C-alpha positions as CSV (number, residue, x, y, z in Angstrom):
1,M,-0.7,8.5,-76.8
2,N,-2.3,8.0,-73.4
3,R,-1.2,9.9,-70.3
4,E,0.4,6.9,-68.6
5,R,2.6,6.2,-71.6
6,L,3.6,9.9,-71.8
7,A,4.5,10.0,-68.1
8,W,6.6,6.9,-68.6
9,I,8.5,8.4,-71.5
10,I,9.2,11.6,-69.6
11,S,10.4,9.7,-66.6
12,V,12.8,7.6,-68.6
13,T,14.1,10.6,-70.4
14,L,14.8,12.4,-67.2
15,I,16.5,9.4,-65.7
16,G,18.7,9.1,-68.7
17,I,19.7,12.8,-68.4
18,L,20.4,12.2,-64.6
19,A,22.5,9.1,-65.2
20,F,24.9,10.9,-67.6
21,Q,25.3,13.7,-65.0
22,L,26.3,11.3,-62.2
23,P,30.0,11.1,-61.4
24,G,32.0,7.9,-62.1
25,T,32.7,5.7,-65.0
26,F,30.3,4.9,-67.8
27,A,29.7,1.5,-66.4
28,Q,28.9,3.0,-63.0
29,R,26.4,5.4,-64.7
30,E,24.8,2.5,-66.5
31,D,24.4,0.7,-63.2
32,D,22.8,3.8,-61.6
33,Y,20.5,4.2,-64.6
34,S,19.4,0.6,-64.5
35,F,18.7,0.8,-60.7
36,V,16.7,4.0,-60.9
37,R,14.8,2.7,-64.0
38,T,13.8,-0.4,-62.0
39,L,12.7,1.7,-59.1
40,V,10.6,3.9,-61.2
41,D,9.0,0.9,-62.9
42,L,8.2,-0.7,-59.6
43,H,6.7,2.6,-58.3
44,R,4.5,2.9,-61.5
45,Q,3.3,-0.7,-61.2
46,V,2.3,-0.3,-57.6
47,Q,0.7,3.1,-58.1
48,T,-1.3,1.9,-61.1
49,N,-2.2,-1.7,-60.3
50,Y,-2.1,-2.3,-56.5
51,V,-5.5,-3.4,-55.2
52,D,-5.9,-0.5,-52.7
53,P,-5.0,3.1,-53.0
54,V,-1.5,3.8,-51.8
55,D,0.1,6.7,-49.8
56,E,2.7,8.3,-52.0
57,N,4.9,9.5,-49.1
58,K,4.9,6.1,-47.4
59,L,5.9,4.4,-50.7
60,R,8.8,6.8,-51.2
61,E,10.0,6.6,-47.6
62,G,9.6,2.8,-47.6
63,A,11.8,2.6,-50.7
64,I,14.5,4.7,-49.0
65,D,14.3,2.9,-45.7
66,G,14.5,-0.5,-47.5
67,M,17.8,0.5,-49.0
68,L,19.2,2.0,-45.8
69,S,18.2,-1.1,-43.8
70,Q,21.1,-2.9,-45.4
71,L,23.5,-0.5,-43.5
72,D,23.9,0.1,-39.8
73,P,21.0,1.4,-37.7
74,F,22.7,4.8,-37.4
75,T,22.3,5.6,-41.1
76,V,18.8,7.0,-41.5
77,Y,16.8,9.2,-43.8
78,V,15.3,12.3,-42.1
79,P,12.3,13.6,-44.1
80,P,11.5,17.3,-44.2
81,D,8.8,17.1,-41.6
82,R,11.2,15.6,-39.1
83,Q,14.2,17.8,-39.7
84,E,13.3,20.5,-37.2
85,G,12.8,18.0,-34.4
86,F,16.0,16.1,-35.3
87,D,18.1,19.3,-35.4
88,R,16.6,20.5,-32.0
89,M,17.5,17.1,-30.5
90,L,21.2,17.7,-31.4
91,E,21.0,21.2,-29.8
92,G,19.9,19.7,-26.5
93,S,16.1,20.4,-26.7
94,F,13.3,18.6,-28.4
95,K,9.7,17.4,-28.1
96,G,9.2,13.8,-27.2
97,V,9.6,11.4,-24.3
98,G,13.4,11.5,-24.1
99,I,14.9,8.1,-24.9
100,Q,17.9,7.1,-27.0
101,L,17.2,3.9,-29.0
102,N,19.3,1.4,-30.9
103,Q,18.5,-1.7,-33.0
104,L,20.3,-4.9,-32.1
105,D,21.5,-7.5,-34.6
106,D,18.5,-9.6,-33.9
107,G,16.1,-6.7,-34.8
108,K,15.0,-5.9,-31.2
109,V,14.9,-2.2,-30.3
110,E,16.8,-1.4,-27.2
111,V,16.8,1.6,-24.9
112,V,20.4,2.9,-24.7
113,T,19.4,5.2,-21.9
114,P,16.5,7.5,-20.9
115,I,17.5,11.1,-20.7
116,D,17.5,12.3,-17.1
117,G,14.4,14.2,-16.1
118,S,12.6,13.3,-19.3
119,P,9.0,11.8,-19.4
120,A,10.5,8.4,-20.1
121,F,12.9,8.7,-17.1
122,K,10.0,9.7,-14.8
123,A,7.8,6.9,-16.1
124,G,10.4,4.2,-15.3
125,V,12.0,3.4,-18.6
126,Q,15.5,2.0,-17.9
127,A,18.7,1.5,-19.9
128,G,18.7,-1.8,-21.5
129,D,14.9,-2.1,-21.8
130,I,13.6,-3.8,-24.9
131,I,10.6,-2.1,-26.5
132,E,8.0,-4.6,-27.4
133,K,4.9,-2.5,-28.1
134,V,4.1,1.2,-28.8
135,N,0.5,2.1,-28.0
136,G,-0.5,-1.5,-27.9
137,E,1.0,-2.3,-31.3
138,A,3.8,-4.9,-31.5
139,I,7.0,-3.6,-33.2
140,D,8.5,-7.0,-34.1
141,G,10.2,-6.7,-37.4
142,S,10.1,-2.9,-37.5
143,R,13.1,-0.9,-38.4
144,L,14.5,1.7,-36.0
145,P,13.2,4.8,-37.9
146,D,9.7,3.4,-37.9
147,V,9.8,2.7,-34.2
148,Q,11.1,6.3,-33.6
149,K,8.2,7.6,-35.6
150,K,5.7,5.7,-33.5
151,V,7.3,6.9,-30.2
152,A,7.4,10.5,-31.5
153,G,4.3,12.7,-31.6
154,S,2.7,16.0,-30.9
155,L,3.4,18.0,-27.8
156,G,1.1,17.1,-24.9
157,S,0.0,13.8,-26.4
158,E,0.3,10.5,-24.5
159,V,2.2,7.4,-25.6
160,R,2.3,3.9,-24.0
161,L,5.4,1.8,-24.2
162,M,5.4,-1.9,-23.4
163,V,9.0,-2.7,-22.3
164,R,10.9,-5.7,-21.0
165,H,13.4,-4.9,-18.4
166,V,16.8,-6.6,-18.2
167,T,15.4,-8.6,-15.3
168,G,12.8,-10.1,-17.6
169,E,9.9,-8.1,-16.1
170,E,7.4,-6.8,-18.7
171,V,5.5,-3.5,-17.9
172,E,3.5,-1.0,-19.8
173,L,4.6,2.6,-19.1
174,K,2.6,5.7,-19.9
175,M,4.2,9.1,-20.6
176,T,3.2,12.5,-22.1
177,R,5.4,14.0,-24.8
178,E,6.8,17.4,-23.8
179,E,9.4,20.0,-24.6
180,I,12.6,18.6,-23.1
181,I,15.5,20.9,-22.2
182,V,18.4,18.7,-21.3
183,P,20.6,19.8,-18.4
184,T,23.8,17.8,-19.0
185,V,26.2,18.6,-16.2
186,K,25.1,17.5,-12.7
187,G,26.4,17.0,-9.2
188,Y,25.9,14.3,-6.7
189,A,22.8,15.6,-4.9
190,R,20.7,18.8,-4.4
191,K,21.4,21.0,-1.5
192,T,18.5,22.6,0.4
193,D,18.8,25.7,-1.7
194,N,18.5,23.6,-4.9
195,T,22.1,24.1,-5.9
196,W,24.3,21.1,-6.6
197,D,26.4,19.5,-3.9
198,Y,29.5,18.3,-5.9
199,Y,31.2,16.5,-3.1
200,V,30.8,12.8,-2.5
201,C,33.5,12.7,0.2
202,D,34.5,15.6,2.5
203,N,37.9,14.5,3.9
204,P,39.7,14.4,1.6
205,K,37.5,16.5,-0.7
206,I,36.5,14.2,-3.5
207,A,34.2,15.8,-6.1
208,Y,31.6,14.1,-8.3
209,V,30.4,15.4,-11.7
210,R,28.0,13.6,-14.0
211,I,27.6,14.3,-17.7
212,T,24.3,13.0,-19.0
213,Q,25.0,13.7,-22.7
214,F,27.0,16.1,-24.9
215,T,25.1,19.1,-26.2
216,P,26.3,22.6,-27.3
217,E,26.3,23.9,-23.7
218,T,28.1,21.0,-22.1
219,Y,31.7,22.2,-22.4
220,D,31.0,25.7,-21.1
221,N,29.0,24.4,-18.2
222,L,31.5,21.8,-17.3
223,K,34.4,24.2,-17.5
224,G,32.7,26.5,-15.0
225,V,32.1,23.6,-12.6
226,F,35.7,22.5,-12.8
227,E,37.0,26.0,-12.1
228,Q,34.7,26.3,-9.2
229,L,35.9,23.0,-7.7
230,L,39.6,23.9,-8.3
231,N,39.1,27.2,-6.5
232,D,37.5,25.2,-3.7
233,H,40.7,23.0,-3.5
234,M,39.2,19.7,-4.3
235,G,41.5,16.7,-3.8
236,G,40.2,14.5,-6.6
237,L,37.3,14.1,-9.1
238,V,35.0,11.4,-10.2
239,L,33.7,12.1,-13.7
240,D,30.6,9.9,-14.2
241,L,29.8,9.0,-17.8
242,R,27.6,6.0,-17.1
243,F,24.3,5.8,-19.1
244,N,25.6,8.7,-21.3
245,P,24.5,8.0,-24.9
246,G,26.9,10.5,-26.4
247,G,26.1,13.6,-28.5
248,L,28.3,16.2,-30.2
249,L,31.9,15.2,-30.9
250,D,33.2,18.8,-30.7
251,Q,32.1,19.0,-27.1
252,A,33.9,15.8,-26.2
253,V,37.1,17.0,-27.9
254,K,37.0,20.4,-26.1
255,I,36.5,18.7,-22.7
256,I,39.5,16.4,-23.3
257,D,41.6,19.3,-24.5
258,L,40.7,21.1,-21.3
259,L,42.3,18.2,-19.3
260,I,45.4,17.3,-21.3
261,D,48.1,19.6,-22.7
262,K,49.5,17.4,-25.5
263,G,49.0,14.2,-27.5
264,T,46.3,12.7,-29.7
265,I,42.7,13.2,-28.6
266,V,40.9,11.1,-31.2
267,S,41.2,10.2,-34.8
268,T,38.7,9.2,-37.5
269,K,39.0,7.4,-40.8
270,G,36.6,5.8,-43.3
271,R,36.5,4.2,-46.8
272,N,36.0,7.6,-48.5
273,R,37.3,9.8,-45.7
274,P,41.1,10.4,-45.1
275,E,42.4,9.9,-41.6
276,S,41.8,13.0,-39.4
277,V,43.8,13.3,-36.2
278,I,42.8,15.8,-33.5
279,T,45.5,16.8,-31.1
280,A,45.5,18.7,-27.8
281,S,47.0,22.1,-27.2
282,A,48.6,23.4,-24.0
283,A,46.6,26.7,-24.0
284,G,43.8,26.7,-21.5
285,T,44.6,23.3,-20.0
286,L,43.5,23.1,-16.3
287,P,45.9,22.2,-13.6
288,K,46.2,18.4,-13.0
289,F,44.3,16.7,-10.3
290,P,43.6,13.0,-9.5
291,M,40.6,11.8,-11.6
292,V,38.6,8.7,-12.1
293,V,36.1,8.2,-15.0
294,L,33.2,5.9,-14.6
295,V,31.7,4.0,-17.6
296,N,29.3,1.1,-18.1
297,E,27.7,-0.8,-20.9
298,H,25.4,2.1,-21.6
299,S,28.2,4.7,-22.1
300,A,28.2,5.3,-25.9
301,S,29.7,7.4,-28.6
302,A,31.2,10.7,-27.3
303,S,31.3,9.4,-23.7
304,E,33.5,6.5,-24.9
305,I,35.8,9.0,-26.7
306,V,36.2,11.0,-23.5
307,A,36.9,8.0,-21.2
308,G,39.1,6.2,-23.7
309,S,41.2,9.3,-24.6
310,L,41.8,10.3,-21.0
311,M,42.8,6.7,-20.2
312,D,45.2,6.4,-23.2
313,N,46.7,9.8,-22.4
314,H,47.3,8.6,-18.8
315,R,45.2,11.4,-17.4
316,A,42.5,9.4,-15.6
317,V,41.8,5.9,-14.3
318,V,38.7,4.3,-15.8
319,I,36.5,2.2,-13.6
320,G,33.3,0.2,-14.3
321,E,32.3,-2.1,-17.2
322,R,33.1,-2.2,-20.9
323,S,31.3,0.6,-22.7
324,Y,28.7,0.2,-25.4
325,G,30.8,0.3,-28.6
326,K,29.1,3.0,-30.6
327,G,32.2,4.6,-32.3
328,S,30.9,5.6,-35.7
329,V,30.9,9.1,-37.3
330,Q,27.7,10.3,-38.9
331,E,27.4,13.2,-41.2
332,L,24.2,15.1,-42.0
333,I,24.0,15.4,-45.8
334,P,21.3,17.8,-47.1
335,L,19.4,16.3,-50.1
336,E,18.6,18.3,-53.2
337,G,15.3,20.1,-53.6
338,K,14.6,20.4,-49.8
339,N,13.9,16.7,-49.7
340,G,15.2,16.2,-46.2
341,E,18.6,15.0,-45.2
342,L,20.6,11.8,-44.8
343,K,22.3,11.0,-41.6
344,M,25.0,8.6,-42.8
345,T,27.9,6.7,-41.2
346,V,31.1,7.8,-43.0
347,A,33.9,6.9,-40.7
348,Y,34.9,5.2,-37.4
349,Y,36.5,6.7,-34.2
350,Y,39.9,5.5,-33.1
351,L,41.4,6.1,-29.7
352,P,45.0,7.4,-29.3
353,S,46.2,3.8,-28.8
354,G,44.7,3.0,-32.2
355,R,41.8,1.0,-30.6
356,L,38.6,0.9,-32.7
357,V,35.7,1.9,-30.4
358,H,32.9,0.6,-32.6
359,K,31.4,-2.8,-32.1
360,K,31.2,-4.4,-35.5
361,K,29.1,-7.5,-36.1
362,D,30.6,-10.6,-34.5
363,A,33.3,-8.5,-32.7
364,T,34.8,-9.8,-29.6
365,D,36.6,-6.6,-28.5
366,W,35.2,-3.1,-28.6
367,G,34.5,0.1,-26.7
368,V,36.5,1.2,-23.7
369,Q,37.7,-1.6,-21.3
370,P,38.1,-0.2,-17.8
371,Q,41.4,-0.6,-16.0
372,I,39.5,-1.5,-12.9
373,E,36.5,-3.6,-13.7
374,V,33.5,-3.4,-11.3
375,K,30.3,-5.1,-12.3
376,M,26.8,-4.2,-11.3
377,T,23.7,-6.4,-11.4
378,P,20.5,-5.3,-13.1
379,E,19.0,-4.9,-9.7
380,Q,21.8,-2.6,-8.5
381,E,21.5,-0.5,-11.7
382,Q,17.8,-0.1,-11.0
383,Q,18.5,0.9,-7.4
384,L,21.1,3.4,-8.7
385,M,18.5,5.0,-11.1
386,R,16.0,5.3,-8.3
387,S,18.6,6.8,-6.0
388,R,19.5,9.4,-8.7
389,Y,15.8,10.2,-9.2
390,E,15.3,10.9,-5.5
391,Q,18.5,12.9,-5.1
392,E,17.8,15.1,-8.1
393,L,14.1,15.5,-8.4
394,F,13.0,15.3,-4.7
395,R,15.8,17.7,-3.7
396,R,16.3,16.1,-0.3
397,P,18.4,18.1,2.1
398,V,21.9,16.7,2.5
399,T,23.0,16.6,6.2
400,K,26.1,15.3,7.9
401,A,23.9,12.6,9.5
402,T,23.1,11.2,6.0
403,T,26.3,11.8,4.1
404,R,28.4,8.9,5.3
405,A,28.4,5.6,7.1
406,T,30.6,5.2,10.2
407,T,31.0,1.5,10.1
408,T,31.6,-1.1,7.4
409,P,28.4,-1.7,5.4
410,T,26.9,-5.1,6.1
411,T,25.8,-5.4,2.5
412,Q,27.3,-4.3,-0.8
413,P,26.8,-0.5,-1.5
414,I,24.0,0.5,-3.9
415,D,26.7,1.9,-6.2
416,P,29.8,-0.3,-6.0
417,Q,31.4,1.4,-9.0
418,L,31.2,4.9,-7.4
419,Q,32.4,3.3,-4.2
420,A,35.4,1.9,-6.0
421,A,36.1,5.3,-7.6
422,V,36.0,7.0,-4.2
423,N,38.3,4.4,-2.6
424,T,40.8,4.8,-5.4
425,L,40.8,8.5,-5.2
426,V,41.2,8.6,-1.5
427,A,44.2,6.3,-1.7
428,W,45.6,8.4,-4.6
429,V,45.2,11.7,-2.6
430,V,46.8,10.1,0.5
431,F,49.7,8.8,-1.5
432,D,50.3,12.2,-3.1
433,T,50.0,14.0,0.3
434,E,52.5,11.7,2.0
435,R,54.9,11.8,-1.0
436,H,55.0,15.6,-1.1
437,G,55.1,16.0,2.7
438,T,52.1,18.2,2.9
439,T,51.1,19.1,6.5
440,T,47.4,18.8,5.7
441,D,46.7,15.2,6.4
442,P,43.5,13.3,5.9
443,A,41.7,11.9,8.9
444,P,43.4,8.7,10.2
445,A,40.3,6.7,9.1
446,Q,41.2,7.6,5.5
447,H,44.4,5.5,5.5
448,F,43.4,2.2,4.2
449,A,44.2,-0.6,1.8
450,L,42.2,-1.1,-1.3
451,H,40.3,-4.4,-1.0
452,E,36.8,-5.8,-0.8
453,P,34.3,-4.2,1.7
454,A,34.2,-7.4,3.7
455,T,37.8,-7.0,4.8
456,A,38.0,-3.2,4.7
457,P,38.7,-1.2,7.9
458,A,35.6,-0.5,10.0
459,T,35.8,3.3,9.2
460,Q,36.5,3.2,5.5
461,P,35.2,6.2,3.6
462,V,32.0,5.5,1.8
463,V,30.0,7.3,-0.7
464,K,27.6,9.9,0.8
């Protein structure tokens, strides 16, 4: 008996044993056995008869990726050599260029958002970019995990991305992979001492906090900032979740629980997962203050849960554009024999109102729909990202001369969504002040009607 035939008999015997150990009915086990037998047969034929030598690891990963490609782009196999990097990314630090990717229904790979301060961010990668080439190689027809592998690489190495901006402009951007520590809670601009200036309007005191993604440190850092602002007697808060790709659900839940004292935070349910409802508790809830949450089409996952839950619980007003629609729950399932892990979608997120966050194929309604819709053009979004870059990385001093305009702007503001949030909060604070008869009154210039800048009073408060 030759070696090939012996190997075949052993493989079939082992598969037979495995099939009878699998859970389910006899018919299900027969189907499993038939599938695995076909897979082994195909592998043997390719290994033995293909014209060129084959890479065993590529064959195996290709077989796995082929099966998972029939599911959503968030269900992926993580081989052993990528587990460490994948786990570190969830912890808020990793080696790479710092972009969150998604595969669209037409197969194109889209940048959900670059991570602030990352090599991709510094190189000019923008939310909504379509990646066309990696190191000069076209990625048409490639699956998301394959593109991620091409973009990933060793620390200190260079990668070139050919991207097409939402404006249609194509550009090749160079960046060097590095260790990325992700700061996730930020203010509006740097002070001269490099600390954050959290105020976007001084009279009344309107604070601004931006969360870039949800990592294990986000809740603790945000709680500290909130307590600092409350001690400083802020009048209202803008919580900016635009361009936030999401992250850890437990951090989002803790942040919501910090802001509401009762009610449903979020629920999840799936085909093989019973409904799980997470509710708020009164313990540790912060005192209430007027709050606006900003979202846009690049706000995804955990950021959608925060915005949608605060809106449904009547804790905040949401302003901006409809969010991305990534409301699926992934579990990391370790595979036997240290063969990596499977990140698999097992359920969907539902907001307290019962609304499904996730955008399914051919869906017409998804994500978080703001109560006040304010659209931005691609050019305005680019201006906003450049402004953020300057305010954060250049650490320009903030002075009274540069913090506010004294007359009505002759053009639309760079950030009309933030402007709308500030206008809303100023009116909110003024209303509460007059209703409660507080002697501390905002400056007369702050009493205004909410309408378009073209008809607004000449001294309307504007974003710093």
